[in-house]
N, CA and C atoms as an extended XYZ file, in Angstrom:
225
Properties=species:S:1:pos:R:3:atomname:S:1:resname:S:1:resid:I:1 pbc="F F F"
N        81.968      113.364      106.751 N   MET     1
C        82.976      114.015      107.545 CA  MET     1
C        82.709      115.511      107.529 C   MET     1
N        82.988      116.155      108.599 N   ARG     2
C        82.837      117.609      108.710 CA  ARG     2
C        84.101      118.149      109.349 C   ARG     2
N        84.610      119.231      108.771 N   GLU     3
C        85.830      119.825      109.306 CA  GLU     3
C        85.805      121.324      109.098 C   GLU     3
N        86.292      122.041      110.088 N   GLN     4
C        86.425      123.483      109.948 CA  GLN     4
C        87.763      123.761      109.280 C   GLN     4
N        87.723      124.529      108.201 N   GLY     5
C        88.932      124.868      107.476 CA  GLY     5
C        89.172      126.362      107.488 C   GLY     5
N        90.184      126.757      106.755 N   GLU     6
C        90.545      128.167      106.663 CA  GLU     6
C        90.779      128.501      105.196 C   GLU     6
N        90.271      129.643      104.766 N   THR     7
C        90.529      130.083      103.392 CA  THR     7
C        91.822      130.885      103.376 C   THR     7
N        92.606      130.639      102.338 N   GLU     8
C        93.851      131.394      102.154 CA  GLU     8
C        93.671      132.427      101.042 C   GLU     8
N        93.008      132.007       99.966 N   VAL     9
C        92.722      132.869       98.820 CA  VAL     9
C        91.321      132.500       98.333 C   VAL     9
N        90.525      133.502       97.941 N   VAL    10
C        89.199      133.225       97.387 CA  VAL    10
C        89.004      134.006       96.093 C   VAL    10
N        88.149      133.473       95.231 N   SER    11
C        87.731      134.169       94.014 CA  SER    11
C        86.316      133.713       93.700 C   SER    11
N        85.731      134.299       92.679 N   ALA    12
C        84.380      133.908       92.277 CA  ALA    12
C        84.347      132.456       91.804 C   ALA    12
N        85.475      131.923       91.394 N   HIS    13
C        85.533      130.572       90.835 CA  HIS    13
C        85.958      129.495       91.824 C   HIS    13
N        86.522      129.882       92.960 N   GLY    14
C        86.967      128.873       93.912 CA  GLY    14
C        87.787      129.464       95.030 C   GLY    14
N        88.648      128.609       95.614 N   ALA    15
C        89.432      129.059       96.754 CA  ALA    15
C        90.609      128.122       96.998 C   ALA    15
N        91.535      128.622       97.778 N   LEU    16
C        92.608      127.809       98.325 CA  LEU    16
C        92.272      127.625       99.801 C   LEU    16
N        92.055      126.376      100.193 N   LEU    17
C        91.646      126.053      101.563 CA  LEU    17
C        92.751      125.331      102.304 C   LEU    17
N        92.756      125.494      103.624 N   LYS    18
C        93.643      124.726      104.501 CA  LYS    18
C        92.771      123.863      105.400 C   LYS    18
N        92.999      122.541      105.369 N   ILE    19
C        92.268      121.610      106.225 CA  ILE    19
C        93.220      120.545      106.739 C   ILE    19
N        92.783      119.756      107.701 N   SER    20
C        93.625      118.715      108.280 CA  SER    20
C        93.426      117.346      107.641 C   SER    20
N        92.222      117.085      107.135 N   THR    21
C        91.879      115.767      106.608 CA  THR    21
C        92.096      115.705      105.103 C   THR    21
N        92.714      114.646      104.646 N   ARG    22
C        92.955      114.481      103.208 CA  ARG    22
C        91.634      114.210      102.485 C   ARG    22
N        91.429      114.923      101.393 N   VAL    23
C        90.268      114.755      100.525 CA  VAL    23
C        90.822      114.471       99.130 C   VAL    23
N        90.408      113.392       98.505 N   PRO    24
C        90.951      113.053       97.188 CA  PRO    24
C        90.648      114.113       96.120 C   PRO    24
N        91.617      114.317       95.251 N   GLN    25
C        91.423      115.211       94.114 CA  GLN    25
C        90.242      114.709       93.301 C   GLN    25
N        89.388      115.621       92.869 N   GLY    26
C        88.195      115.277       92.100 CA  GLY    26
C        86.951      115.103       92.941 C   GLY    26
N        87.098      114.903       94.257 N   ASP    27
C        85.928      114.759       95.128 CA  ASP    27
C        85.117      116.054       95.170 C   ASP    27
N        83.825      115.891       95.395 N   ILE    28
C        82.927      117.031       95.579 CA  ILE    28
C        82.765      117.259       97.079 C   ILE    28
N        82.940      118.510       97.502 N   VAL    29
C        82.787      118.873       98.907 CA  VAL    29
C        81.714      119.952       99.013 C   VAL    29
N        81.120      120.047      100.184 N   THR    30
C        80.150      121.101      100.464 CA  THR    30
C        80.810      122.117      101.371 C   THR    30
N        80.875      123.349      100.915 N   LEU    31
C        81.422      124.436      101.724 CA  LEU    31
C        80.264      125.124      102.425 C   LEU    31
N        80.430      125.351      103.721 N   MET    32
C        79.362      125.981      104.495 CA  MET    32
C        79.922      127.157      105.272 C   MET    32
N        79.119      128.180      105.364 N   ARG    33
C        79.455      129.318      106.210 CA  ARG    33
C        79.195      128.954      107.656 C   ARG    33
N        79.842      129.660      108.574 N   PRO    34
C        79.457      129.491      109.976 CA  PRO    34
C        77.952      129.750      110.101 C   PRO    34
N        77.258      128.879      110.755 N   GLY    35
C        75.811      128.987      110.866 CA  GLY    35
C        75.071      128.125      109.856 C   GLY    35
N        75.791      127.620      108.839 N   GLY    36
C        75.210      126.635      107.947 CA  GLY    36
C        74.631      127.089      106.632 C   GLY    36
N        74.264      128.354      106.471 N   ASN    37
C        73.664      128.791      105.212 CA  ASN    37
C        74.345      130.029      104.702 C   ASN    37
N        74.505      130.211      103.434 N   PRO    38
C        74.245      129.222      102.395 CA  PRO    38
C        75.381      128.217      102.300 C   PRO    38
N        75.159      127.145      101.589 N   ALA    39
C        76.187      126.144      101.316 CA  ALA    39
C        76.482      126.174       99.828 C   ALA    39
N        77.685      125.743       99.460 N   LYS    40
C        78.095      125.764       98.060 CA  LYS    40
C        78.869      124.488       97.764 C   LYS    40
N        78.593      123.853       96.632 N   LEU    41
C        79.337      122.669       96.219 CA  LEU    41
C        80.609      123.093       95.493 C   LEU    41
N        81.672      122.327       95.713 N   ALA    42
C        82.946      122.603       95.063 CA  ALA    42
C        83.660      121.285       94.791 C   ALA    42
N        84.488      121.284       93.760 N   ARG    43
C        85.296      120.112       93.404 CA  ARG    43
C        86.729      120.375       93.810 C   ARG    43
N        87.371      119.370       94.420 N   VAL    44
C        88.790      119.490       94.776 CA  VAL    44
C        89.579      119.409       93.476 C   VAL    44
N        90.127      120.544       93.047 N   ALA    45
C        90.835      120.622       91.773 CA  ALA    45
C        92.285      120.161       91.905 C   ALA    45
N        92.945      120.556       92.984 N   THR    46
C        94.362      120.252       93.169 CA  THR    46
C        94.684      120.173       94.651 C   THR    46
N        95.575      119.275       94.992 N   ILE    47
C        96.118      119.206       96.352 CA  ILE    47
C        97.538      119.757       96.267 C   ILE    47
N        97.797      120.838       96.988 N   LEU    48
C        99.061      121.563       96.862 CA  LEU    48
C       100.090      121.217       97.931 C   LEU    48
N        99.839      120.193       98.714 N   GLY    49
C       100.787      119.827       99.772 CA  GLY    49
C       100.347      120.363      101.119 C   GLY    49
N       101.301      120.454      102.027 N   ARG    50
C       101.003      120.875      103.401 CA  ARG    50
C       101.646      122.218      103.711 C   ARG    50
N       100.996      122.960      104.608 N   ASP    51
C       101.584      124.222      105.058 CA  ASP    51
C       102.548      123.948      106.206 C   ASP    51
N       103.097      124.989      106.788 N   ALA    52
C       104.078      124.841      107.875 CA  ALA    52
C       103.482      124.167      109.109 C   ALA    52
N       102.154      124.258      109.277 N   ASP    53
C       101.473      123.633      110.425 CA  ASP    53
C       101.006      122.217      110.131 C   ASP    53
N       101.279      121.723      108.919 N   GLY    54
C       100.887      120.361      108.562 CA  GLY    54
C        99.502      120.228      107.958 C   GLY    54
N        98.801      121.343      107.787 N   ARG    55
C        97.470      121.284      107.170 CA  ARG    55
C        97.611      121.185      105.651 C   ARG    55
N        96.692      120.440      105.047 N   LEU    56
C        96.679      120.315      103.592 CA  LEU    56
C        96.170      121.601      102.961 C   LEU    56
N        96.755      121.953      101.834 N   ARG    57
C        96.309      123.101      101.053 CA  ARG    57
C        95.625      122.563       99.804 C   ARG    57
N        94.326      122.846       99.675 N   LEU    58
C        93.516      122.352       98.561 CA  LEU    58
C        93.002      123.515       97.730 C   LEU    58
N        93.097      123.377       96.421 N   ALA    59
C        92.429      124.323       95.523 CA  ALA    59
C        91.084      123.709       95.169 C   ALA    59
N        90.019      124.452       95.401 N   VAL    60
C        88.678      123.967       95.081 CA  VAL    60
C        88.037      124.888       94.055 C   VAL    60
N        87.193      124.286       93.215 N   GLU    61
C        86.487      125.021       92.166 CA  GLU    61
C        84.996      124.945       92.455 C   GLU    61
N        84.348      126.098       92.589 N   LEU    62
C        82.916      126.132       92.873 CA  LEU    62
C        82.121      125.573       91.703 C   LEU    62
N        80.990      124.919       92.005 N   ASP    63
C        80.156      124.366       90.930 CA  ASP    63
C        79.583      125.462       90.046 C   ASP    63
N        79.263      126.602       90.625 N   THR    64
C        78.865      127.791       89.864 CA  THR    64
C        79.595      128.983       90.489 C   THR    64
N        80.182      129.847       89.675 N   PRO    65
C        80.910      130.991       90.230 CA  PRO    65
C        80.028      131.839       91.147 C   PRO    65
N        80.629      132.319       92.240 N   SER    66
C        79.868      133.138       93.181 CA  SER    66
C        80.816      133.885       94.107 C   SER    66
N        81.053      135.138       93.814 N   LEU    67
C        81.839      135.958       94.723 CA  LEU    67
C        81.026      136.280       95.974 C   LEU    67
N        79.700      136.312       95.826 N   GLU    68
C        78.828      136.635       96.962 CA  GLU    68
C        78.969      135.630       98.103 C   GLU    68
N        79.222      134.367       97.775 N   PHE    69
C        79.397      133.364       98.830 CA  PHE    69
C        80.524      133.763       99.765 C   PHE    69
N        81.653      134.187       99.211 N   TRP    70
C        82.802      134.576      100.035 CA  TRP    70
C        82.567      135.893      100.734 C   TRP    70
N        81.873      136.818      100.086 N   VAL    71
C        81.584      138.109      100.707 CA  VAL    71
C        80.757      137.873      101.961 C   VAL    71
N        79.793      136.961      101.886 N   GLU    72
C        78.982      136.637      103.060 CA  GLU    72
C        79.853      136.093      104.183 C   GLU    72
N        80.897      135.325      103.844 N   LEU    73
C        81.787      134.791      104.877 CA  LEU    73
C        82.546      135.896      105.587 C   LEU    73
N        82.855      136.967      104.885 N   ALA    74
C        83.658      138.051      105.452 CA  ALA    74
C        82.860      138.943      106.397 C   ALA    74
N        81.543      138.863      106.371 N   ARG    75
C        80.719      139.744      107.217 CA  ARG    75
C        80.720      139.313      108.646 C   ARG    75
């Protein structure tokens, strides 16, 4: 499955994401920047419920800490 999500909060250790499709807690997901590179593996740490628009809010933990991954997304 592939889905475009939105970051709400990011850190070197993970992020709070908003997506539409339910992903089980503990699953490993691949986070990709627009354009496809680089990609980063993350584990779904917690499912925090839905936002006002009905999207799921997931806390994910990166397999290895990397603030640079998010900085690249902001460019």
